[in-house]
N, C-alpha and C positions, 0 to 999 in steps of 0.2 A: 464820072463818079462810079465807084464800084457798085455792083448790084446789091451786095449785102448792106452797104451804107445807105443806099437809096431806099431799100425796103424798110430799114429801121426808121428813117425819117418819116415814112408814110404811116407805119404802124404805131409809133410812139404817141402822136397826137390823138389817135383813135383811142388808145388805152387810157390816156389822161381824161378824155372827154366822156368816157363811158360812166354810167351811174355806178356808185359803189356796190349796190346790190348785185349788179351784173358781173362784178369782178370776184365776188365771193365764190369759193369752190365748194362743191358738194362732195360728200364721202364717195369714194370709188368702191363700188361693190366688189370689184376684183381684189382690192386690198383686204376686204373683209373675208373673202373666200380663202386667200392665202394665209391669213392669220388663223382662221379656223382649221385649215389643213395642217398647219404647224402644230396647233394644240392637239389635234387628233393623233398626229404622229408621235408627239411627246407622250401622250397617254399610252399609245401602243407599245412604245419602247419601254416605258415604266412597267407595263403589265408583263411584257416578256422578261424583263430583268427580274421581277418578282418571281416569275414562274420557274426560272432556272436556278436562281441563287439558293444554295443550301444554307440555311440559317445556322450561324455559329452559336455556341452556347452563349448565354447572356454575358458572361464575364470574359469572353475571348474575342479578339479581333479576327478579321478574315485571314485565311492562310494563303501563302504563296511561296514560290521559290526565292530564296535569297542567295543560295550558292549555286554552283554550276550543275547543269544537267548532262547526263550521258545516256544516249538512247540505245536500246536494243530491240530487235524484232525477232519473234519466233513464229514458225508456221507459215512462212512466206519464202519464195525463192530469193536467193541472195541478191540478184540484180534489182528485183522489185523492192526488197527491203532497203537497199542502199538509197534508192530514189525516195522512198517514204521517209527515211531518216533525214536526208538532205532537206526535204521540205519542212519537216518539223524543226530542224536546226535553224532554218531561215526565219521561221515564225518566232522562235526563241530570241534570236538576235533583235528582231523588230521590237520586242517589248523589253529589251535590255536584260535578258536572262543569259548568263554566261554559259557557254557550251564547252564541254570537255573535249580534249584532243584525242588522238589515236591512243588506244590502250587505256582509256579512262574506265573507271568502274561504273558499270551500268546501274543507274538508279531510276530510269524510266523504261518500263518494259511494255511493249505492245505485242500481245499474243493473239494469234488467230487459232481458235480451237473449236472443236465440236461440242455442243451442249454445255457451254461455259456456265450457264445459269444453273443447270442441273447438278453440275459437279463442284459448285462453289463450296458447299458444306464439306465435301471430301477434301478439297484443297486446304480448307482452313484447319482440318484435323491433321492432315499430313504435313503442312507447312505453317504452323501457327505463327512463326516469326513474321510472315508476310502481313499478318493482321494485328500485330502486337500492339500498335498504338490506337487501335479502333475500340471505341466503346460499343456496347451491344446495339444501341440504337443506330450507330453509324454503320455497323455491319449489316443490319437489317435493311438499311436504306440502299445498300448496294443492289439489293434484289428488286428494287422498284424500277419502273420505267418500261421500255418497249421489249425487254428481254433479249435484245440482240447484243447488248454491251453491258459489262459490269466494270465499274471503274472505282478505284479508291486510292487514297494517299497515306503515306506514312508522315507523321508530323512530330514536331519537337517544339516545346515552349521555351522561349528565352526572354530575357529582359528586353524592353523595347529598343534598347541600344545594341542588341545582338549579343549581350554578354550572357554566359552560362550562369544558371543559378548556383550559388554556393549553398552549403548546408551547415547547420549547427545542431547540437543535441539539447533536447529538453527532456529531462528524466529518461535519458537513454533512448529517446525517440528522435530519429533524424527529421529535421524540419527544413524545407527549402527556403533559402533567403535570396530575395531578388535585389542584388546590389548592382547599381548602374550609375553612369556618369551624370545623368540628369533625371529629375522626377517632377511630376506635376499631379495635383489633385484633380485636374480637369480632364486628363486623358488616361486611357488604359495604360498600364505600366508593363505590359508584356506584348510580345509578338509571337505568331505561330508560323514556324518555318516548315514548309514541305520538304521532307527528306527523300521522298521517292514517290513514284506513281506506277500503278499497274492498270493497264487497259486491256480487258479481255473481250475480244470480238468474235462472235459466232461466225465461223468460216462459211457456213451454209448461207449466210446473208450477204456475203461479199460479192458474188457474181453481179455484174452490171454496174459496179462502182469503180470509179477511176482511182488511181493512186493518189492524185491530188485531193480528191474528196476524202479518202480514208485518212490521209495524213493530216488534213485540216480538222477533221472530226476528232481524231486522236489528240491533236494539239489542244483543242478546246477542253477536252476531258482531262488533259494532263496539267495544264498551267493554272486552272481554276477549279474550285470545288463546286460543281454544278450538277443539276439533274438533266437527263435528256428531256426532250420536249416534243410537242406536236408541231414544232417548227413554224409557228406563226399561223396555224390553222384558225386560231381565234383572233390573233392580233394583226395578222397580215404582214408581220415583220419577217423577212427571209432570214434564215440561219442555217448553217451547215449541220446544226444539231437535228435537223429533220431528215438526215441521210437515211435512217432506217425506218422512217415512217412511210409505209406503202401507199398511203392515201395522198401523199404530197410529192411534188417534183422538187427534188433537192437541188440547191445551187451548185455551181461548179467548184466552189471552194469557200473560203472565209468570206462572209458578207460584211457590209459596213457595220451592221450591228455586232457581229462577232468580233471584229477588230476593235470597235469602240469599247466593248465589254472588257476585252483583254487589256487594252491600253488603260482603261479606267482603274482596274484592279491594281495594275503594276505602277501606276502613278500616285495612287493614294498612299498616305503615310502608313507605316507599319501598324499603327494603333487603330486604324479605321475599322469600323464594323460593317456588317452587311448592308445596313440601311443606307450608308453613304455611297454605296455602289450605284444606286438608282440615279441620283443627280449627276454623278460623275460620268455615268454611261451616256446619259442624254447630252451632256455638254460635249463629250467626245464624238458622239454620233453626229451632231450638227457640224462639228469641225470637219470630220471625214466626209460628210455628205457634200460639203462645199468643194472638197478636193476631188472626190470621185464622181460627183454628179448625183442625180436623184434616182438612179436605177436600183439602188439597194444592194448592189454587189459591184466589186471592182473587176 
């Protein structure tokens, strides 16, 4: 008789004859610890998501790229710039953002300059078109943060289906008209398209950073409208956004949280608002965590 069969014949009668109370299982404290650990991580991810997400106006959904991006770099040696651009293009494709080919018109500029924060007002005066779509509060928001980076986007509002607004006149005043293929009273009827991004990085803060770190940081500031952060100093969630925080050791590149945030934004519908990013980021974080492991970075 095979060993496994013999063992089963011995064990089965013992189980049948055992008192019912002895067969009842008690809660496993390890399971409780795991559940509590997941809850704490969920809260940390939500806290980090809240910290970095720039709130949109109450009547506007989140902004993101819907058309192709074309990268340019200034203030860096050509070979390094090509490597940085290649890495950013890779990230763009991972979130299904179209990348322009050779000769495309640059609409994402990563510039390495001295004293970018100090010269921001002068740049706005000299090149107002670079800030044309920004409201005053959005411009002032650029100056917040660690001072090493200033980032902003050009945006354009369209109907939720991507159609341009038409216009008609009322008493000789042009009024925009949102005509689209479908409509609903339950969802926002517009989407906000990013038309370009400018990322200005203080060149004096670059030494010691790798090209992958710089490219991944620039990608985060390019594809989503976010603030820089203390990088998890409070939450413990690693993020490449801590790259210019001198008190923290930055990761080598995009972390699970960073990828989850990008994926969440670009999978949400065009009409989604910033509040929806939180749940979507946690859902994606757990999915990527299972793929990459529990280390917090890939």
